[in-house]
N, CA, C and O of each residue as an XYZ file, in Angstrom:
320
protein
N      90.076     82.481     56.331
C      91.458     83.574     56.665
C      92.259     83.823     55.205
O      92.679     83.048     54.347
N      92.262     85.034     55.322
C      93.238     85.721     54.205
C      94.509     85.441     54.976
O      94.842     85.589     56.152
N      95.240     84.868     53.617
C      96.563     84.618     53.706
C      97.423     85.898     53.735
O      97.272     86.916     53.058
N      98.743     85.512     55.053
C      99.605     87.128     55.014
C      99.338     88.119     56.156
O     100.085     89.032     56.507
N      98.220     87.806     56.644
C      97.757     89.385     57.431
C      97.883     88.840     58.840
O      98.034     89.646     59.758
N      97.829     87.387     59.118
C      97.773     86.510     60.503
C      98.986     86.484     61.303
O      99.975     86.315     60.589
N      99.171     86.562     62.172
C     100.693     86.218     62.921
C     100.601     84.878     62.684
O      99.582     84.269     62.359
N     102.010     84.309     62.904
C     102.158     82.954     62.946
C     101.766     82.672     64.269
O     102.110     83.515     65.098
N     101.014     81.516     64.750
C     100.954     81.178     66.081
C     101.657     79.981     66.304
O     101.423     79.025     65.564
N     102.625     79.867     67.366
C     103.277     78.643     67.479
C     103.702     78.322     68.805
O     103.086     78.940     69.674
N     104.740     77.387     69.277
C     105.080     76.762     70.590
C     106.092     78.458     71.195
O     106.982     79.195     70.770
N     105.300     78.340     72.254
C     105.825     79.340     73.147
C     106.266     78.676     74.313
O     105.777     77.588     74.617
N     107.430     79.398     75.228
C     107.926     79.321     76.482
C     107.795     80.261     77.641
O     108.403     81.326     77.740
N     107.071     79.842     78.381
C     107.522     81.052     79.529
C     108.068     80.460     80.516
O     107.947     79.346     81.027
N     108.955     81.758     80.796
C     109.932     81.271     82.243
C     109.736     82.256     83.285
O     109.960     83.465     83.234
N     109.214     81.453     84.380
C     109.153     82.673     85.726
C     110.563     83.149     86.450
O     111.632     82.640     86.114
N     110.487     84.019     87.322
C     111.458     83.970     87.805
C     111.995     83.201     89.359
O     113.002     83.317     90.057
N     110.939     82.515     89.425
C     110.601     81.596     90.519
C     111.191     80.302     89.899
O     111.498     79.435     90.717
N     111.392     80.038     88.629
C     112.045     78.737     88.228
C     110.677     78.002     87.171
O     110.953     77.212     86.267
N     109.122     78.456     87.506
C     108.551     77.384     86.582
C     108.528     78.031     85.290
O     108.615     79.193     84.895
N     108.335     76.535     84.598
C     108.070     77.014     83.255
C     106.647     76.492     82.438
O     106.225     75.360     82.677
N     106.067     77.217     81.643
C     104.735     76.984     80.967
C     104.807     77.022     79.853
O     105.183     78.015     79.231
N     104.373     75.664     79.220
C     104.793     75.654     77.606
C     103.249     75.681     77.124
O     102.362     75.011     77.655
N     103.072     76.548     76.050
C     101.594     76.714     75.490
C     102.236     77.438     74.135
O     103.410     77.476     73.769
N     101.267     77.892     73.640
C     100.981     78.469     72.016
C     101.038     79.960     72.194
O     100.471     80.431     73.180
N     101.607     80.693     71.422
C     101.837     82.531     71.142
C     102.177     82.281     69.908
O     102.727     81.401     69.246
N     101.341     84.051     69.704
C     101.639     84.262     68.814
C     103.154     85.200     68.524
O     103.533     85.848     67.548
N     103.669     84.963     69.647
C     105.537     85.446     70.081
C     105.823     84.511     70.317
O     105.494     84.072     71.419
N     106.531     83.763     69.478
C     107.059     82.162     69.582
C     108.901     82.552     70.475
O     109.379     83.663     70.702
N     109.554     81.078     70.799
C     110.397     81.104     71.699
C     110.031     81.201     73.180
O     108.932     80.972     73.685
N     111.306     81.631     73.858
C     111.118     82.021     75.384
C     110.541     83.312     76.192
O     111.164     84.343     75.938
N     109.945     83.389     76.705
C     109.065     84.507     76.963
C     109.876     84.532     79.009
O     109.469     83.652     79.767
N     110.545     85.207     79.355
C     110.434     85.514     80.474
C     109.980     86.376     81.065
O     110.101     87.560     80.752
N     109.013     85.702     82.599
C     108.039     87.039     83.102
C     108.606     86.786     84.749
O     109.243     85.893     85.307
N     107.989     88.104     85.174
C     108.656     88.244     86.735
C     107.781     86.836     87.886
O     108.345     86.274     88.825
N     106.396     86.589     87.440
C     105.504     86.408     88.365
C     104.666     85.227     87.793
O     104.430     85.479     86.612
N     104.293     84.407     88.051
C     103.123     83.219     88.027
C     102.194     82.743     88.416
O     101.972     83.195     89.539
N     101.392     81.968     88.090
C     100.347     81.746     88.896
C     100.936     80.734     90.057
O     100.241     80.399     91.017
N     102.290     80.283     89.867
C     102.865     78.924     90.735
C     103.398     80.083     91.674
O     103.625     79.531     92.750
N     103.649     81.186     91.756
C     103.919     82.295     92.966
C     103.595     83.479     93.366
O     104.046     84.325     94.138
N     102.343     83.300     92.376
C     101.757     84.804     92.929
C     101.048     84.663     94.001
O     100.597     83.528     94.155
N     100.703     85.708     95.087
C     100.244     85.242     96.770
C      98.822     85.092     96.204
O      98.265     84.226     96.879
N      98.169     85.465     95.452
C      96.553     85.401     95.617
C      96.334     83.957     94.957
O      95.196     83.505     94.831
N      97.510     83.226     94.527
C      97.368     81.776     93.288
C      97.622     80.638     94.635
O      97.124     79.517     94.737
N      98.630     81.381     95.676
C      99.293     80.251     96.461
C      98.654     80.650     98.032
O      99.366     80.051     98.838
N      97.876     81.218     98.565
C      97.023     81.418     99.785
C      97.621     82.335    100.306
O      97.141     82.985    101.235
N      98.692     82.533     99.835
C      99.767     83.960    101.057
C      99.516     85.018    100.960
O     100.389     85.866    101.143
N      98.244     85.358    100.639
C      97.872     86.715     99.808
C      97.871     87.602    101.778
O      97.341     87.081    102.760
N      98.393     88.550    101.770
C      98.144     89.580    103.317
C      96.986     90.581    102.886
O      96.870     91.381    101.958
N      96.045     90.134    104.130
C      95.081     91.510    103.998
C      95.573     92.334    104.169
O      96.703     92.216    104.642
N      94.909     94.007    103.828
C      95.204     95.073    103.892
C      94.593     95.675    105.002
O      93.382     95.482    105.114
N      95.155     96.357    105.846
C      94.515     96.908    107.328
C      93.475     98.328    106.255
O      93.803     99.461    105.902
N      92.446     97.682    106.090
C      91.622     98.583    105.522
C      90.550     99.406    106.402
O      89.753    100.300    106.119
N      90.866     98.732    107.569
C      90.128     99.203    108.384
C      90.673    100.953    109.303
O      90.038    101.856    109.847
N      92.097    100.691    109.053
C      92.724    102.141    109.421
C      92.786    102.921    108.507
O      92.937    104.130    108.684
N      92.686    102.394    107.417
C      92.307    103.401    105.960
C      91.075    104.197    106.314
O      90.974    105.424    106.316
N      89.975    103.124    106.671
C      88.299    103.386    106.820
C      88.207    104.741    108.149
O      87.659    105.843    108.198
N      88.766    104.211    108.769
C      89.031    105.034    110.050
C      89.844    106.738    109.833
O      89.384    107.812    110.221
N      90.727    106.575    109.336
C      91.834    107.707    108.962
C      90.580    108.586    108.275
O      90.069    109.539    108.863
N      90.158    108.131    106.949
C      88.736    108.871    106.248
C      87.763    109.363    107.129
O      87.198    110.390    106.752
N      87.379    108.826    108.355
C      86.187    109.192    108.622
C      86.677    110.315    109.796
O      85.857    111.180    110.103
N      87.817    110.313    110.361
C      88.396    110.949    111.149
C      88.956    112.124    110.326
O      88.718    113.206    110.862
N      89.592    112.198    109.243
C      89.597    113.216    108.616
C      88.428    114.492    108.255
O      88.497    115.699    108.491
N      87.196    113.563    107.495
C      86.387    114.114    107.223
C      84.830    114.604    108.207
O      83.759    115.146    107.936
N      85.524    114.010    109.500
C      84.389    113.967    110.696
C      83.706    115.272    111.333
O      82.605    115.334    111.881
N      85.030    116.733    111.033
C      84.465    118.134    111.630
C      83.581    118.715    110.287
O      82.775    119.611    110.539
N      83.687    118.277    108.961
C      82.840    118.746    108.060
C      81.572    118.170    108.058
O      80.586    118.824    107.718
N      81.484    116.582    108.534
C      79.909    115.907    108.730
C      79.757    116.756    110.095
O      78.832    117.560    109.976
N      80.280    116.807    111.140
C      79.517    117.709    112.155
C      79.018    118.934    111.938
O      78.095    119.321    112.654
N      79.546    119.776    110.895
C      79.468    121.095    111.359
C      77.900    121.073    109.777
O      77.019    121.879    109.479
N      78.149    120.264    109.443
C      76.743    120.154    108.460
C      75.545    120.115    109.560
O      74.755    121.047    109.716
N      75.523    118.780    110.374
C      74.597    118.665    110.931
C      73.851    119.708    111.644
O      72.687    120.102    111.703
N      75.376    120.094    112.339
C      74.478    121.649    113.341
C      74.042    122.501    112.560
O      73.455    123.377    113.195
N      74.039    122.725    111.193
C      73.350    123.675    110.267
C      72.211    123.120    110.258
O      71.322    123.912    110.573
N      71.922    122.275    110.070
C      70.685    121.392    109.505
C      69.697    121.399    111.386
O      68.485    121.611    111.414
N      70.271    121.213    112.322
C      69.764    121.249    113.510
C      69.307    122.604    113.930
O      68.244    122.711    114.541
N      70.271    123.989    113.553
C      70.253    124.675    114.511
C      68.783    125.858    113.475
O      68.720    126.073    112.265
N      67.930    126.315    114.502
C      67.039    126.493    113.713
C      66.722    127.986    113.399
O      66.583    128.736    114.366
N      66.579    128.555    111.975
C      66.722    129.841    111.829
C      65.459    130.608    111.957
O      64.318    130.249    111.666
N      66.024    132.132    112.623
C      65.425    133.003    113.187
C      64.713    134.018    112.077
O      64.048    134.982    112.458
């Protein structure tokens, strides 16, 4: 490695808003405050709420249902 071109790699302390502290190494040394960590993030804690995607799909289908029906009617209507 060339000297004087790489950042210093040293100890860093990540402090979450929930109070969790993670000590690791980073090029950004000192205390780094974060809003969310693996101890309080809903995906990691198992408290993840499922979004009502069925309602979104039904809304989409309802919105474009008329266009789909009109295209089907055009295809089934015999041309003279």
